[in-house]
SETORDREN-637355 format. One line per 8 residues: number of its first residue (from 1); for each residue z, y, x of N, C-alpha, C, O. Coordinates in steps of 0.2 Angstrom, whole numbers. Last residue first. Layout:
// SETORDREN-637355
NUM = Z Y X Z Y X Z Y X Z Y X ~ ...
END
This chain:
// SETORDREN-637355
333 = 34 -161 6 30 -158 -1 27 -163 -6 24 -160 -11 ~ 36 -158 19 39 -160 15 38 -158 7 41 -155 4 ~ 29 -156 30 30 -151 27 35 -149 19 37 -144 17 ~ 22 -168 33 25 -161 39 29 -157 35 33 -153 38 ~ 20 -171 23 23 -175 24 24 -171 28 30 -169 27 ~ 4 -160 19 10 -163 13 17 -166 17 22 -163 14 ~ -1 -167 30 1 -157 26 7 -158 24 12 -157 27 ~ -7 -176 26 -3 -176 34 0 -169 33 4 -167 37
325 = -13 -175 16 -6 -182 16 -5 -178 20 1 -175 18 ~ -25 -165 19 -18 -167 12 -13 -169 13 -8 -166 12 ~ -31 -174 29 -26 -167 30 -22 -165 24 -16 -164 25 ~ -35 -184 21 -30 -185 27 -27 -178 30 -21 -177 32 ~ -43 -177 11 -37 -182 10 -34 -181 16 -29 -177 17 ~ -52 -171 24 -48 -168 20 -44 -173 17 -39 -173 20 ~ -57 -183 30 -54 -175 32 -49 -174 29 -43 -175 30 ~ -68 -187 21 -63 -191 23 -60 -187 28 -60 -191 33
317 = -78 -180 16 -75 -183 12 -70 -189 15 -67 -193 12 ~ -80 -171 29 -73 -167 23 -70 -171 19 -65 -171 17 ~ -83 -178 44 -82 -178 35 -77 -177 33 -71 -179 34 ~ -80 -169 59 -81 -175 54 -83 -176 47 -85 -170 46 ~ -69 -161 71 -75 -163 69 -76 -170 65 -73 -175 66 ~ -59 -148 70 -61 -155 70 -67 -156 66 -69 -153 61 ~ -52 -132 79 -57 -137 76 -57 -145 74 -54 -148 78 ~ -42 -119 79 -42 -129 81 -47 -132 77 -46 -134 71
309 = -48 -109 82 -41 -108 88 -41 -118 85 -39 -122 89 ~ -64 -103 81 -58 -104 77 -54 -105 85 -57 -103 91 ~ -80 -98 84 -73 -94 82 -65 -95 80 -61 -91 77 ~ -84 -110 87 -81 -103 94 -79 -98 91 -76 -94 94 ~ -86 -115 77 -80 -122 82 -80 -113 89 -77 -112 94 ~ -94 -111 68 -88 -106 68 -82 -111 71 -76 -112 70 ~ -109 -116 74 -104 -107 78 -98 -107 77 -94 -106 82 ~ -108 -133 77 -107 -127 71 -103 -119 75 -98 -117 77
301 = -108 -143 82 -114 -137 86 -114 -132 83 -117 -127 83 ~ -103 -155 77 -100 -152 83 -104 -147 85 -102 -145 91 ~ -105 -155 59 -109 -153 65 -103 -149 70 -100 -143 69 ~ -93 -155 51 -95 -161 53 -102 -162 58 -103 -168 61 ~ -79 -146 50 -86 -146 50 -88 -152 53 -85 -155 57 ~ -65 -136 49 -68 -143 47 -75 -143 47 -78 -140 42 ~ -55 -126 57 -59 -127 55 -60 -132 55 -58 -135 60 ~ -41 -115 59 -42 -121 59 -48 -122 55 -48 -120 49
293 = -34 -100 65 -42 -102 63 -41 -112 63 -40 -114 69 ~ -21 -88 68 -23 -97 70 -29 -98 65 -27 -97 59 ~ -20 -75 62 -20 -79 69 -20 -85 71 -18 -86 77 ~ -39 -66 57 -33 -71 56 -26 -74 65 -28 -74 71 ~ -45 -52 62 -39 -51 62 -36 -60 62 -32 -62 66 ~ -58 -59 57 -59 -59 62 -51 -59 64 -49 -63 68 ~ -64 -61 44 -58 -65 46 -56 -63 53 -51 -67 55 ~ -77 -56 44 -74 -58 38 -65 -61 39 -61 -62 35
285 = -85 -62 53 -83 -54 51 -79 -53 47 -78 -47 46 ~ -90 -73 47 -86 -73 52 -81 -65 55 -75 -64 58 ~ -101 -73 39 -94 -77 38 -87 -74 40 -81 -73 37 ~ -109 -66 49 -109 -62 39 -102 -65 36 -99 -62 32 ~ -110 -74 58 -107 -69 58 -106 -66 52 -100 -64 51 ~ -106 -94 54 -112 -87 54 -109 -81 55 -103 -81 51 ~ -102 -106 52 -98 -100 55 -104 -94 56 -103 -91 61 ~ -104 -115 41 -108 -114 47 -101 -111 53 -97 -114 57
277 = -89 -123 33 -93 -116 36 -96 -116 40 -93 -116 45 ~ -81 -132 28 -89 -133 28 -94 -127 27 -99 -125 23 ~ -67 -123 29 -68 -131 28 -78 -130 25 -80 -128 19 ~ -56 -115 35 -63 -116 33 -65 -124 32 -63 -130 34 ~ -40 -109 34 -43 -113 36 -51 -116 33 -51 -118 28 ~ -30 -99 43 -34 -98 39 -39 -105 40 -41 -107 46 ~ -13 -90 43 -18 -94 44 -23 -95 40 -22 -94 34 ~ -9 -76 40 -9 -80 48 -11 -87 49 -11 -89 55
269 = -27 -68 36 -20 -71 36 -17 -77 43 -20 -80 47 ~ -32 -57 34 -29 -57 41 -25 -59 40 -19 -57 42 ~ -50 -50 28 -42 -57 28 -37 -58 32 -40 -61 36 ~ -63 -47 18 -59 -45 24 -54 -46 24 -52 -42 19 ~ -74 -52 6 -69 -47 10 -67 -48 15 -72 -52 17 ~ -93 -47 7 -86 -49 1 -82 -46 5 -82 -41 8 ~ -103 -45 16 -101 -44 9 -100 -45 5 -103 -46 0 ~ -94 -51 25 -98 -43 27 -100 -43 20 -97 -38 17
261 = -82 -62 19 -86 -60 24 -89 -54 24 -85 -50 21 ~ -75 -72 5 -76 -67 13 -83 -68 16 -87 -71 15 ~ -76 -69 -11 -78 -71 -6 -76 -68 -1 -75 -62 -1 ~ -68 -68 -24 -67 -72 -18 -67 -72 -10 -63 -73 -5 ~ -76 -61 -30 -70 -54 -25 -65 -61 -21 -60 -61 -17 ~ -85 -70 -36 -86 -66 -30 -81 -61 -29 -84 -56 -27 ~ -73 -86 -37 -78 -82 -41 -82 -77 -33 -81 -78 -27 ~ -82 -103 -30 -74 -98 -32 -79 -91 -36 -85 -92 -38
253 = -90 -112 -35 -82 -115 -33 -78 -108 -30 -72 -108 -28 ~ -103 -107 -39 -96 -106 -43 -91 -112 -40 -89 -116 -44 ~ -111 -107 -30 -109 -113 -34 -103 -114 -39 -100 -119 -41 ~ -112 -93 -25 -118 -95 -30 -115 -102 -34 -117 -103 -40 ~ -98 -94 -21 -100 -92 -23 -105 -94 -29 -104 -95 -35 ~ -102 -105 -8 -96 -107 -11 -98 -105 -19 -98 -109 -24 ~ -111 -96 0 -111 -102 -4 -109 -104 -9 -112 -104 -15 ~ -102 -86 4 -108 -84 -3 -110 -90 -6 -109 -90 -12
245 = -86 -95 4 -93 -90 8 -97 -89 2 -97 -91 -4 ~ -70 -92 -3 -76 -97 1 -82 -92 1 -82 -86 -2 ~ -52 -97 -8 -59 -95 -5 -64 -94 -3 -63 -96 2 ~ -40 -99 -12 -43 -102 -12 -50 -97 -11 -52 -94 -16 ~ -20 -97 -3 -25 -93 -8 -35 -98 -8 -36 -99 -2 ~ -7 -109 -3 -14 -104 1 -17 -101 -6 -16 -102 -12 ~ 2 -120 -1 4 -111 -4 -1 -107 0 0 -104 5 ~ -2 -133 4 0 -126 10 4 -118 6 6 -113 8
237 = -4 -139 -7 1 -141 -2 6 -135 2 12 -134 3 ~ -11 -130 -13 -6 -132 -15 -3 -134 -12 3 -132 -11 ~ -24 -131 -4 -22 -126 -5 -14 -127 -7 -11 -124 -3 ~ -26 -143 -6 -24 -142 0 -23 -135 0 -20 -132 5 ~ -31 -144 -20 -26 -148 -17 -23 -146 -12 -17 -146 -12 ~ -40 -139 -16 -39 -135 -23 -29 -138 -20 -24 -135 -20 ~ -49 -146 -12 -49 -140 -8 -41 -138 -11 -37 -135 -8 ~ -50 -158 -18 -47 -159 -12 -46 -154 -12 -40 -154 -11
229 = -60 -152 -28 -53 -153 -29 -46 -156 -26 -41 -157 -28 ~ -70 -150 -19 -66 -141 -21 -62 -145 -24 -57 -142 -22 ~ -81 -158 -13 -73 -159 -14 -68 -153 -13 -63 -151 -9 ~ -94 -162 -12 -89 -162 -20 -83 -162 -18 -79 -166 -21 ~ -101 -160 -1 -98 -165 0 -93 -166 -7 -89 -170 -8 ~ -106 -148 -3 -110 -152 -1 -108 -160 -4 -111 -165 -6 ~ -94 -137 -1 -99 -136 -13 -105 -144 -9 -108 -147 -14 ~ -93 -141 9 -89 -142 6 -92 -143 -1 -93 -149 -4
221 = -104 -132 16 -103 -140 15 -97 -143 13 -95 -149 16 ~ -102 -118 11 -110 -125 9 -107 -131 10 -107 -135 6 ~ -86 -119 11 -92 -116 11 -97 -121 7 -95 -125 3 ~ -68 -110 6 -74 -118 7 -83 -113 8 -85 -108 6 ~ -53 -106 15 -61 -106 12 -66 -111 14 -68 -114 19 ~ -38 -104 10 -43 -110 14 -51 -109 9 -52 -110 3 ~ -24 -92 18 -33 -94 15 -34 -101 17 -33 -103 23 ~ -8 -86 17 -12 -91 21 -19 -92 14 -18 -93 8
213 = -7 -73 15 -4 -77 24 -8 -82 22 -14 -83 25 ~ -15 -61 5 -12 -66 7 -10 -68 14 -13 -65 19 ~ -20 -48 4 -14 -50 5 -10 -56 7 -5 -57 10 ~ -31 -50 1 -33 -47 6 -24 -47 11 -22 -46 16 ~ -32 -56 -11 -36 -61 -3 -33 -59 1 -32 -62 6 ~ -19 -55 -23 -26 -54 -18 -27 -55 -13 -22 -57 -10 ~ -14 -68 -30 -13 -61 -27 -17 -60 -24 -19 -64 -20 ~ -21 -65 -49 -19 -68 -42 -18 -65 -36 -20 -59 -36
205 = -21 -58 -59 -14 -60 -59 -14 -64 -55 -10 -68 -54 ~ -31 -48 -59 -33 -54 -60 -26 -60 -62 -27 -66 -66 ~ -29 -33 -67 -28 -32 -62 -29 -43 -62 -26 -45 -67 ~ -38 -14 -73 -37 -25 -72 -34 -26 -65 -34 -23 -60 ~ -33 0 -78 -35 -6 -72 -33 -12 -75 -28 -15 -79 ~ -47 9 -87 -43 4 -88 -43 0 -82 -47 -3 -79 ~ -49 24 -96 -47 20 -89 -44 17 -91 -39 19 -95 ~ -62 29 -105 -55 25 -107 -53 24 -100 -59 25 -97
197 = -68 40 -106 -66 39 -111 -61 34 -110 -56 34 -114 ~ -76 55 -98 -69 53 -99 -69 47 -105 -72 50 -109 ~ -93 60 -96 -89 61 -100 -80 54 -101 -80 49 -104 ~ -108 63 -89 -103 60 -92 -96 62 -94 -95 67 -92 ~ -109 76 -85 -114 73 -91 -109 68 -92 -105 70 -96 ~ -107 87 -78 -101 84 -79 -105 79 -84 -102 80 -89 ~ -115 96 -71 -116 92 -67 -111 87 -69 -109 83 -64 ~ -119 106 -80 -123 103 -80 -121 98 -77 -125 93 -79
189 = -106 116 -79 -105 109 -88 -110 103 -86 -109 97 -89 ~ -100 115 -64 -104 118 -67 -104 112 -73 -103 106 -72 ~ -87 119 -55 -91 115 -55 -92 118 -65 -88 120 -69 ~ -77 127 -44 -79 128 -46 -86 122 -50 -90 121 -46 ~ -61 119 -31 -68 120 -34 -74 124 -41 -71 121 -45 ~ -49 123 -28 -51 125 -34 -58 125 -34 -61 129 -38 ~ -38 116 -16 -44 117 -16 -43 119 -21 -38 119 -23 ~ -24 115 -6 -26 114 -11 -32 120 -11 -32 126 -9
181 = -17 106 9 -21 113 8 -24 112 0 -28 107 0 ~ -7 105 18 -8 103 15 -13 108 12 -12 114 13 ~ -2 101 38 -4 106 34 -5 101 23 -5 95 22 ~ 13 89 39 6 89 41 3 96 37 7 97 31 ~ 20 80 50 19 84 44 14 86 47 11 86 53 ~ 28 64 49 23 66 52 25 73 50 31 74 48 ~ 39 53 49 42 61 53 38 65 53 39 71 55 ~ 35 42 44 38 48 39 38 54 43 37 59 40
173 = 23 36 47 27 39 51 29 42 47 25 47 46 ~ 19 19 45 19 26 42 21 28 44 26 24 47 ~ 7 10 52 14 11 51 11 16 50 6 19 51 ~ -10 5 46 -3 9 51 1 8 46 1 6 40 ~ -20 -8 42 -15 -3 37 -7 -1 45 -3 -4 47 ~ -32 -14 50 -24 -14 52 -22 -7 49 -23 -2 52 ~ -49 -13 43 -45 -11 48 -37 -13 47 -36 -16 41 ~ -53 -23 34 -55 -22 41 -52 -19 46 -51 -21 52
165 = -47 -21 21 -46 -26 27 -48 -25 31 -43 -24 35 ~ -63 -14 14 -56 -15 15 -53 -19 19 -58 -21 22 ~ -74 -8 27 -73 -10 17 -64 -10 19 -61 -7 23 ~ -82 8 29 -77 0 29 -76 -2 24 -76 1 18 ~ -95 19 31 -93 15 27 -87 9 29 -91 4 31 ~ -99 35 41 -99 27 42 -93 24 37 -87 26 37 ~ -107 48 50 -105 44 45 -105 37 45 -109 34 47 ~ -107 61 59 -110 54 59 -105 50 54 -99 50 56
157 = -115 77 54 -109 72 53 -112 64 56 -117 61 55 ~ -128 78 62 -123 78 62 -120 78 56 -124 80 51 ~ -140 68 72 -137 72 67 -130 72 66 -126 69 69 ~ -140 63 84 -144 68 84 -140 73 77 -138 79 77 ~ -137 50 86 -133 55 90 -137 61 89 -136 65 94 ~ -128 38 79 -131 43 77 -132 49 81 -129 54 80 ~ -128 20 81 -128 27 86 -130 31 82 -135 28 79 ~ -125 4 79 -127 9 81 -124 17 82 -118 18 84
149 = -124 -10 89 -120 -6 90 -127 1 88 -132 2 91 ~ -121 -30 77 -125 -21 82 -123 -13 83 -120 -10 78 ~ -119 -43 83 -117 -39 80 -120 -32 84 -121 -31 90 ~ -127 -57 78 -128 -53 80 -123 -46 78 -122 -44 72 ~ -132 -66 65 -131 -70 71 -130 -63 77 -131 -66 83 ~ -136 -60 51 -129 -61 52 -127 -64 59 -121 -66 60 ~ -149 -57 53 -149 -62 49 -141 -66 50 -140 -72 50 ~ -148 -45 61 -151 -51 63 -150 -56 60 -148 -61 64
141 = -130 -40 59 -139 -40 59 -142 -47 62 -140 -52 64 ~ -115 -31 58 -118 -39 57 -126 -37 56 -128 -32 52 ~ -112 -17 66 -115 -20 60 -116 -26 63 -118 -26 69 ~ -101 -4 70 -104 -9 73 -105 -14 67 -100 -16 63 ~ -104 12 79 -104 9 72 -107 3 73 -112 2 76 ~ -97 24 89 -101 19 89 -98 15 83 -92 14 83 ~ -99 42 90 -96 38 86 -101 32 88 -107 32 88 ~ -99 50 109 -105 47 103 -99 43 95 -93 42 98
133 = -97 64 119 -94 55 114 -99 56 111 -102 61 111 ~ -110 64 133 -107 65 123 -102 60 122 -103 54 124 ~ -117 58 140 -110 64 141 -109 67 138 -106 72 138 ~ -125 48 136 -127 53 138 -124 59 140 -127 64 142 ~ -108 43 129 -115 42 129 -117 46 131 -114 51 129 ~ -89 38 127 -94 43 131 -101 42 132 -101 38 136 ~ -88 33 111 -89 31 118 -93 38 120 -97 42 117 ~ -76 29 98 -78 34 101 -80 33 109 -76 33 114
125 = -78 15 87 -77 17 92 -81 25 95 -87 26 94 ~ -79 2 72 -81 9 75 -76 11 81 -70 10 81 ~ -83 -12 64 -79 -9 71 -83 0 71 -88 2 70 ~ -91 -17 55 -83 -22 57 -80 -18 62 -74 -19 63 ~ -94 -5 41 -97 -9 48 -88 -9 48 -83 -7 45 ~ -104 -3 26 -103 -10 30 -99 -12 36 -100 -18 38 ~ -117 8 34 -113 4 28 -110 -2 32 -111 -5 37 ~ -121 25 43 -120 17 42 -114 13 38 -108 14 38
117 = -130 36 37 -124 31 35 -120 25 37 -117 21 33 ~ -137 53 44 -137 45 42 -131 42 42 -127 43 47 ~ -141 67 36 -137 64 41 -137 55 39 -136 52 33 ~ -144 76 26 -151 73 29 -147 71 37 -149 73 43 ~ -134 80 17 -131 84 24 -139 83 29 -140 86 34 ~ -139 74 6 -136 82 2 -136 83 11 -139 89 12 ~ -136 61 9 -143 63 10 -142 69 6 -147 69 2 ~ -122 60 10 -127 58 17 -134 62 14 -136 66 17
109 = -120 62 -3 -117 66 2 -122 65 8 -126 69 10 ~ -122 49 -7 -126 55 -10 -124 60 -5 -129 62 -2 ~ -117 39 1 -123 39 -1 -126 47 -3 -131 49 -1 ~ -102 44 -3 -107 45 5 -113 44 4 -116 48 8 ~ -103 40 -15 -100 49 -14 -104 45 -7 -110 44 -8 ~ -104 26 -17 -105 29 -21 -107 37 -18 -113 40 -20 ~ -95 20 -7 -103 22 -4 -105 26 -10 -110 30 -8 ~ -84 24 -13 -85 28 -7 -91 27 -5 -94 32 -2
101 = -84 14 -25 -82 24 -25 -86 25 -21 -91 27 -23 ~ -85 5 -22 -89 7 -25 -91 13 -28 -95 16 -31 ~ -82 5 -5 -80 4 -11 -86 6 -17 -91 9 -15 ~ -79 7 11 -85 2 6 -85 1 2 -88 -5 1 ~ -71 21 13 -72 16 11 -79 13 9 -83 16 5 ~ -77 31 25 -75 32 18 -77 24 17 -82 20 20 ~ -77 48 38 -78 39 38 -76 39 26 -74 44 22 ~ -85 56 48 -84 56 41 -84 50 38 -88 46 36
93 = -88 67 61 -84 59 59 -82 62 54 -78 67 54 ~ -87 81 63 -92 78 68 -92 69 64 -97 66 65 ~ -88 95 52 -83 88 56 -89 84 59 -95 84 57 ~ -92 108 47 -93 105 52 -89 101 56 -86 103 61 ~ -88 117 38 -82 115 42 -83 112 49 -80 112 54 ~ -99 119 28 -92 127 30 -90 125 38 -90 129 43 ~ -103 108 27 -107 114 32 -102 120 33 -102 124 38 ~ -94 103 20 -94 99 25 -98 104 29 -98 103 35
85 = -92 112 10 -85 109 13 -88 106 21 -86 107 27 ~ -104 106 3 -105 112 5 -96 111 9 -98 106 13 ~ -103 92 2 -108 94 5 -107 103 6 -110 105 11 ~ -93 92 -9 -89 90 -2 -95 95 2 -93 100 5 ~ -97 98 -18 -94 101 -16 -91 99 -10 -89 103 -6 ~ -107 87 -22 -111 94 -17 -104 96 -18 -104 94 -24 ~ -100 75 -22 -107 76 -16 -106 82 -15 -106 84 -9 ~ -96 76 -37 -91 76 -29 -96 78 -24 -96 83 -23
77 = -107 78 -40 -102 84 -43 -99 84 -36 -99 88 -31 ~ -110 65 -42 -114 71 -39 -112 78 -39 -116 83 -39 ~ -100 60 -45 -104 58 -39 -104 64 -38 -101 67 -34 ~ -90 59 -59 -94 62 -57 -96 64 -51 -95 70 -49 ~ -82 46 -59 -87 47 -61 -94 50 -60 -99 48 -59 ~ -68 54 -52 -73 51 -48 -81 48 -51 -85 47 -46 ~ -70 69 -58 -68 64 -60 -70 61 -54 -75 64 -51 ~ -67 85 -60 -68 80 -58 -66 75 -54 -62 75 -49
69 = -60 90 -71 -67 86 -73 -69 84 -68 -74 79 -69 ~ -52 97 -65 -46 95 -72 -52 89 -73 -50 83 -76 ~ -47 99 -48 -51 102 -55 -52 96 -62 -53 90 -61 ~ -43 98 -31 -40 99 -40 -46 100 -43 -51 102 -39 ~ -45 92 -18 -47 95 -21 -46 95 -28 -49 90 -31 ~ -33 95 -8 -34 93 -12 -36 96 -16 -33 100 -18 ~ -32 90 12 -37 95 8 -38 91 1 -42 87 1 ~ -22 88 26 -21 86 20 -28 89 16 -26 95 18
61 = -21 85 43 -22 89 38 -23 84 30 -23 78 30 ~ -19 77 51 -15 82 52 -16 89 46 -13 94 46 ~ -13 59 45 -18 66 45 -12 71 49 -6 71 49 ~ -8 44 47 -8 50 54 -16 54 51 -22 52 53 ~ -1 40 37 -5 36 41 -8 37 46 -11 33 49 ~ 6 52 32 12 47 36 7 42 40 9 39 45 ~ -3 58 27 2 61 31 5 55 37 5 54 43 ~ -6 52 16 -10 49 21 -8 54 27 -13 55 31
53 = 7 48 7 5 43 11 0 45 17 0 43 22 ~ 5 64 5 11 60 8 11 55 13 13 55 18 ~ -5 63 -3 -4 67 2 0 66 7 -2 66 12 ~ -4 57 -16 -8 53 -8 -5 59 -4 0 57 -2 ~ -1 66 -27 2 61 -26 1 58 -19 6 55 -16 ~ -12 74 -26 -6 78 -21 -1 70 -21 2 68 -16 ~ -21 72 -38 -23 69 -30 -15 71 -26 -13 66 -23 ~ -20 75 -50 -15 71 -47 -17 70 -39 -13 66 -36
45 = -37 73 -54 -33 76 -55 -25 72 -48 -26 68 -43 ~ -52 75 -37 -48 74 -41 -37 75 -44 -33 77 -40 ~ -52 69 -17 -50 73 -25 -49 73 -32 -44 71 -33 ~ -44 73 -4 -42 71 -9 -46 71 -15 -42 73 -19 ~ -48 70 13 -50 73 8 -48 68 3 -48 62 4 ~ -37 72 29 -39 68 24 -41 70 17 -36 73 14 ~ -42 77 45 -42 76 41 -44 72 37 -49 69 38 ~ -35 74 61 -41 71 57 -38 73 50 -32 72 49
37 = -41 84 78 -37 81 72 -38 76 69 -42 72 71 ~ -43 76 97 -44 83 89 -38 80 84 -34 76 85 ~ -46 70 108 -42 76 107 -42 82 103 -41 89 103 ~ -54 60 104 -57 63 105 -52 71 108 -54 76 109 ~ -43 47 105 -49 48 110 -52 56 112 -52 58 118 ~ -37 56 91 -33 53 100 -39 52 104 -39 57 108 ~ -49 51 84 -47 59 87 -42 59 90 -43 64 94 ~ -46 37 81 -54 39 84 -52 48 89 -53 50 94
29 = -36 35 78 -35 35 85 -41 35 87 -43 33 92 ~ -37 42 66 -30 45 72 -33 45 81 -33 48 86 ~ -44 32 61 -47 39 61 -41 43 67 -43 47 71 ~ -37 23 58 -42 22 62 -45 29 65 -48 29 70 ~ -28 27 48 -25 26 54 -30 25 60 -28 26 66 ~ -39 30 37 -34 34 41 -31 34 49 -31 37 54 ~ -43 18 34 -44 22 37 -44 28 42 -47 30 47 ~ -31 13 27 -32 12 33 -37 14 38 -37 13 44
21 = -30 22 17 -23 23 24 -24 19 30 -21 20 35 ~ -41 18 12 -42 24 15 -34 27 21 -33 30 26 ~ -37 6 6 -42 6 12 -42 14 13 -45 14 18 ~ -26 8 -2 -26 3 4 -31 4 10 -30 3 16 ~ -26 23 -11 -29 16 -10 -29 15 -4 -31 20 -1 ~ -11 34 -15 -18 32 -10 -22 27 -9 -21 26 -3 ~ -8 31 -31 -6 32 -24 -12 32 -20 -17 30 -22 ~ -11 28 -44 -5 35 -43 -2 36 -35 2 39 -33
13 = -23 21 -42 -17 23 -49 -17 28 -46 -22 32 -46 ~ -29 26 -29 -28 18 -33 -24 20 -37 -19 21 -34 ~ -40 36 -22 -33 35 -26 -35 27 -30 -40 25 -32 ~ -45 40 -7 -47 37 -14 -40 37 -15 -35 38 -11 ~ -53 50 3 -50 47 4 -49 44 -3 -53 48 -7 ~ -63 51 18 -65 54 11 -59 50 7 -60 44 9 ~ -57 59 32 -59 53 28 -61 54 20 -58 59 16 ~ -66 68 48 -60 67 42 -65 61 40 -70 59 42
5 = -65 78 62 -65 68 60 -58 69 52 -52 69 50 ~ -61 89 65 -67 85 67 -69 79 65 -75 76 65 ~ -50 100 61 -50 92 62 -59 89 61 -61 87 56 ~ -50 113 56 -55 111 64 -55 103 66 -59 100 70 ~ -49 125 47 -49 119 47 -53 118 51 -58 121 51
END
């Protein structure tokens, strides 16, 4: 197998996880720059169900690593099998989702390979640096005030994890054809200490934040103004999902799975309304692909006004009720 760009794909129920399809699309872009191919690696039973989706997303080769006991929670065994494959085929780039499973296996794999791993990347690209193609990995740094470019110039493979929603999910190309390879590695009983007792797929009953077309996100200013009720009213008017920043989560305004930003979710709604969020890059990195951003904050120097399309400077106690009323009238609600 000659593909130098690998994606460690995950399964969600009986299909490829959305983050894996997003990463496969990005891997396709990176590989096209290099003039190379993409391989997607799926582990566990039933992995063949994801093959077609990964091919349509851009994979040239799909490796299905099947073993009746090679379940995701056996991350040590998964990392060992993957490390042996990497040493054999020597890919240049290995990407994984910044999910509980992806982060666990990617960290173990990087340690086994004695290479670097950049976590929670905001962007990835390949550039010619010092006469060699390098994977440029962008992350927030210095308290969230800067976007930093990280390189791994010496060790290989270059590894990175990316959260769900950071990249666009590619339009599936059903005409693509790919080589599907089945591998059946040996796994020792010592590697299989955990046992499957029960697998439960939980749903919150709410629309996933990454799929929402309209989002209202509250920050520290909304908590201080004690206007959470008005924020929920605005959500009702707009048909929006309520989300928030880290302070909003800490104050109990929203659940942790509704947090936007580098440590939370990445969203790309048609309309995002921020209420009392100052606009540090740890937050703004979570909505870079939003179509229109409307920001309300009482500080005219707040960084959020550099990241928004429409800005309103004012006290939320005064602005938010007016915003609800005017939008309700405009939308006949």
